[in-house]
C-alpha positions as CSV (number, residue, x, y, z in Angstrom):
1,Q,-15.0,-11.9,12.4
2,V,-13.6,-10.3,9.8
3,Q,-11.4,-11.4,7.4
4,L,-8.5,-8.8,5.7
5,V,-6.4,-9.8,2.7
6,E,-4.2,-7.2,1.7
7,S,-2.3,-7.2,-1.9
8,G,-0.2,-5.0,-4.4
9,G,2.9,-4.9,-2.2
10,G,6.4,-5.0,-4.6
11,L,9.7,-3.3,-5.2
12,V,9.7,0.4,-6.6
13,Q,12.7,2.7,-6.7
14,A,12.2,5.8,-4.7
15,G,9.7,8.6,-6.5
16,G,7.9,5.8,-7.4
17,S,4.2,4.8,-6.4
18,L,2.7,1.5,-5.5
19,R,-1.3,0.9,-4.4
20,L,-2.2,-1.7,-1.7
21,S,-5.5,-3.3,-1.4
22,C,-7.2,-4.3,1.4
23,A,-10.5,-6.8,0.9
24,A,-12.7,-7.4,3.7
25,S,-15.2,-10.4,4.1
26,G,-16.8,-11.7,7.5
27,S,-18.8,-9.8,9.3
28,I,-17.9,-5.8,7.5
29,F,-21.3,-4.9,8.8
30,S,-19.4,-4.2,11.9
31,I,-16.6,-2.4,11.0
32,D,-16.5,1.1,12.7
33,H,-13.0,2.3,10.7
34,M,-10.3,0.3,8.7
35,G,-6.9,2.3,8.2
36,W,-3.1,1.0,7.4
37,Y,-0.1,0.5,9.8
38,R,3.3,-0.5,8.8
39,Q,6.1,-2.3,10.2
40,A,9.9,-1.5,9.4
41,H,12.6,-4.2,10.1
42,G,13.8,-4.3,13.9
43,K,11.1,-1.5,14.6
44,Q,7.7,-1.0,16.2
45,R,4.3,-1.3,14.1
46,E,3.0,2.5,13.7
47,F,0.0,3.9,12.6
48,V,-0.4,5.0,8.4
49,A,-3.3,6.0,7.8
50,V,-7.1,5.6,8.9
51,I,-10.4,6.0,6.9
52,T,-13.9,6.1,9.3
53,S,-17.4,4.3,7.9
54,G,-18.1,8.1,6.9
55,G,-15.2,8.5,5.0
56,S,-13.1,10.9,7.1
57,T,-9.1,10.6,7.0
58,N,-6.5,11.0,9.1
59,Y,-2.8,10.1,8.4
60,A,0.7,9.9,9.8
61,D,2.4,12.9,9.4
62,S,5.3,11.2,7.6
63,V,3.0,10.3,5.0
64,N,0.7,13.3,4.7
65,G,0.6,14.6,1.5
66,R,2.2,11.5,0.0
67,F,-0.6,8.8,0.8
68,T,-3.9,8.7,0.2
69,I,-6.4,6.5,1.9
70,S,-10.1,5.3,0.4
71,R,-12.5,2.7,0.3
72,D,-15.0,1.3,-1.7
73,N,-17.8,0.2,-0.3
74,A,-19.5,-1.7,-3.0
75,K,-16.3,-3.7,-2.9
76,N,-15.9,-3.9,1.0
77,T,-12.1,-2.8,0.1
78,V,-9.8,-0.1,1.1
79,Y,-6.7,1.5,-0.9
80,L,-3.7,2.9,-0.1
81,Q,-2.3,5.2,-2.6
82,M,1.3,5.7,-2.0
83,N,3.0,8.1,-4.4
84,S,6.2,9.9,-3.9
85,L,7.9,6.9,-2.0
86,K,11.1,7.4,0.1
87,P,13.2,4.5,1.0
88,E,12.5,5.2,4.5
89,D,9.0,3.9,3.7
90,T,10.5,0.0,3.3
91,A,8.2,-1.7,5.0
92,V,5.3,-4.8,5.6
93,Y,2.1,-2.7,6.1
94,Y,-0.9,-4.1,7.6
95,C,-4.7,-3.4,7.1
96,N,-6.3,-3.1,10.1
97,A,-10.5,-3.0,10.6
98,A,-11.9,-1.9,13.8
99,S,-15.3,-2.9,15.2
100,G,-15.9,-2.1,18.7
101,T,-13.3,-2.9,20.5
102,K,-12.3,-5.6,18.5
103,R,-9.2,-4.9,16.1
104,F,-8.8,-7.9,12.9
105,W,-5.3,-7.7,11.2
106,G,-4.5,-8.9,7.5
107,Q,-1.4,-11.1,6.9
108,G,0.6,-7.7,5.6
109,T,2.2,-7.2,2.3
110,Q,5.9,-6.3,2.0
111,V,6.9,-2.5,0.4
112,T,10.1,-2.1,-0.5
113,V,11.8,1.0,-2.1
114,S,15.2,1.1,-3.0
115,S,17.0,4.4,-3.3
């Protein structure tokens, strides 16, 4: 089992920045890759960014160039640096970890961007 705890959400004005953190614990040796998803009110959860165990990254088109995913293996933590935030980035952001065919989710952290 893998436990994930997100932090760093909050309220920010458009154009501002936030950094989300996701601390992993448990069977972290089994994690293949970690990522971030988000779910806006009334919409389906969508992919935001992913980072593999080797450090390769991939982003949704909507955040590419504005968001950066990174990881600190010593702290078992993944970060999502979000710059140039837009009101449409408002959502609950969820951390995700993949271990083989298993998927683990954090509880989510709210990000609200005001116009």
